[in-house]
C-alpha positions as CSV (number, residue, x, y, z in Angstrom):
1,M,-8.7,-22.3,59.4
2,M,-9.2,-19.1,61.3
3,R,-11.6,-16.5,60.3
4,G,-8.9,-13.9,59.2
5,Q,-7.1,-16.4,56.9
6,I,-10.4,-17.1,55.0
7,V,-10.8,-13.4,54.2
8,V,-7.2,-13.1,53.0
9,F,-7.6,-16.3,50.9
10,E,-10.9,-15.0,49.3
11,N,-9.2,-11.7,48.4
12,M,-6.2,-13.5,46.8
13,I,-8.6,-15.6,44.7
14,I,-10.6,-12.5,43.6
15,F,-7.3,-10.8,42.7
16,A,-6.1,-13.8,40.7
17,I,-9.4,-14.0,38.8
18,S,-9.3,-10.3,38.0
19,M,-5.7,-10.6,36.7
20,V,-6.8,-13.4,34.4
21,I,-9.7,-11.3,33.1
22,F,-7.4,-8.3,32.6
23,I,-4.8,-10.4,30.7
24,F,-7.5,-11.9,28.5
25,C,-8.9,-8.5,27.6
26,F,-5.5,-7.1,26.9
27,M,-4.7,-10.1,24.5
28,I,-8.0,-9.5,22.6
29,F,-7.1,-5.8,22.3
30,L,-3.7,-6.5,20.9
31,N,-5.0,-9.0,18.3
32,L,-7.7,-6.5,17.2
33,Q,-5.1,-3.7,17.0
34,D,-2.8,-5.9,14.8
35,Y,-5.7,-6.8,12.5
36,Y,-6.8,-3.2,12.0
37,T,-3.2,-2.0,11.4
38,V,-2.8,-4.6,8.6
39,V,-6.1,-3.6,7.1
40,S,-5.2,0.1,7.2
41,V,-1.8,-0.5,5.6
42,H,-3.3,-2.5,2.8
43,D,-5.9,0.2,2.2
44,Q,-3.2,2.9,2.1
45,M,-1.1,0.9,-0.3
46,N,-4.1,0.4,-2.6
47,K,-4.8,4.1,-2.6
48,V,-1.2,4.9,-3.5
49,T,-1.0,2.4,-6.3
50,N,-4.4,3.6,-7.7
51,M,-3.3,7.2,-7.7
52,V,0.0,6.4,-9.5
53,S,-1.7,4.1,-12.0
54,A,-4.3,6.8,-12.7
55,A,-1.5,9.3,-13.3
56,I,0.3,6.9,-15.7
57,V,-2.9,6.3,-17.7
58,A,-3.4,10.1,-17.8
59,V,0.1,10.7,-19.1
60,A,-0.3,7.8,-21.7
61,T,-3.6,9.2,-23.0
62,D,-2.1,12.7,-23.5
63,H,-1.4,13.2,-27.2
64,E,1.8,15.1,-26.6
65,T,5.1,13.3,-27.2
66,N,6.4,14.6,-23.9
67,S,4.2,15.1,-20.8
68,S,4.4,14.7,-17.1
69,V,2.2,14.7,-14.0
70,V,3.2,15.2,-10.4
71,V,1.3,13.2,-7.9
72,K,1.3,14.0,-4.2
73,L,1.7,10.9,-2.0
74,P,1.7,10.2,1.7
75,K,5.3,10.1,2.9
76,T,4.7,7.0,5.1
77,I,2.4,4.0,5.1
78,G,1.9,2.4,8.5
79,N,4.6,4.9,9.9
80,E,7.2,3.6,7.4
81,F,8.7,4.9,4.2
82,Y,8.1,2.9,1.1
83,E,9.3,2.5,-2.5
84,L,7.3,2.6,-5.7
85,R,8.5,0.6,-8.7
86,L,7.1,0.8,-12.2
87,Y,7.8,-1.9,-14.7
88,G,6.2,-3.7,-17.6
89,A,5.7,-7.4,-18.2
90,T,8.1,-7.2,-21.1
91,A,10.4,-4.5,-22.5
92,T,7.6,-3.1,-24.5
93,S,4.2,-3.9,-23.1
94,I,0.6,-2.8,-23.1
95,Y,0.5,-3.8,-19.4
96,G,2.4,-2.1,-16.6
97,N,2.7,-2.8,-12.9
98,V,3.1,-0.4,-10.0
99,T,4.3,-2.1,-6.8
100,V,4.7,-0.7,-3.3
101,K,7.6,-2.1,-1.3
102,L,7.4,-1.8,2.5
103,K,10.2,-3.2,4.7
104,G,11.9,-4.9,1.7
105,T,8.9,-7.0,0.7
106,V,6.3,-6.4,-1.9
107,K,3.1,-5.5,-0.1
108,G,0.9,-4.0,-2.8
109,S,0.7,-4.1,-6.5
110,E,-1.5,-2.6,-9.2
111,V,-1.6,-3.9,-12.8
112,F,-3.0,-1.6,-15.4
113,G,-3.6,-2.0,-19.2
114,L,-2.8,0.7,-21.7
115,G,-3.3,-0.9,-25.0
116,C,-5.9,-3.5,-24.7
117,C,-8.4,-3.2,-27.5
118,Q,-11.2,-5.4,-26.2
119,S,-14.8,-4.6,-26.7
120,G,-16.0,-1.7,-24.6
121,M,-12.5,-0.6,-23.6
122,A,-10.6,2.5,-24.7
123,C,-7.6,1.7,-26.9
124,L,-4.3,3.5,-27.0
125,Q,-2.0,3.4,-29.9
126,G,1.3,1.7,-29.4
127,C,3.2,0.0,-26.6
128,Y,5.2,1.6,-23.9
129,V,8.4,0.9,-22.0
130,F,7.7,1.2,-18.3
131,S,10.5,1.8,-15.8
132,G,11.6,3.7,-12.7
133,K,11.4,3.8,-9.0
134,A,10.6,6.5,-6.5
135,L,11.0,6.8,-2.7
136,S,8.2,8.2,-0.6
137,Q,10.4,10.6,1.5
138,K,9.8,13.3,-1.1
139,G,6.0,13.1,-0.6
140,K,5.5,13.2,-4.4
141,V,6.2,11.2,-7.5
142,T,6.7,12.5,-11.1
143,V,5.2,10.4,-13.9
144,Y,6.6,11.5,-17.3
145,K,6.3,10.2,-20.8
146,S,9.0,10.7,-23.4
147,G,8.1,9.1,-26.7
148,N,7.1,5.5,-25.9
149,Q,8.7,5.5,-22.5
150,I,6.8,6.1,-19.3
151,N,8.9,6.6,-16.1
152,I,8.5,7.5,-12.5
153,L,10.9,9.6,-10.4
């Protein structure tokens, strides 16, 4: 080979190696970004379900027959709107469940107890009927109690 061809060949090999390194680093970055996005979405969903569950417990512990609480929520989780659902295990239950649906699949859920009278736990009188759903576009959800029914709007 001639001297000029060797220099061109060396530069082509260096360029190819640098492209492989760049692609490898880019793939690592994408994988880490996906992982942290998933972790962030789960944390946000847990925060939303905890806030709504706390409001439900606050309304249930109020001694008034009718009461309500408005909870401000983020409009999006992971740049997407979501839906909150409240339901009980049975029609009248001491346990309720708040779920967050994102992209049509259940992504987060919080179970809370309102009438468990075990040692060391506060006891509420009676059972409640849990129902309702709310969309996140409003940026808030209203939790209200009317008699033995607790609903979200």
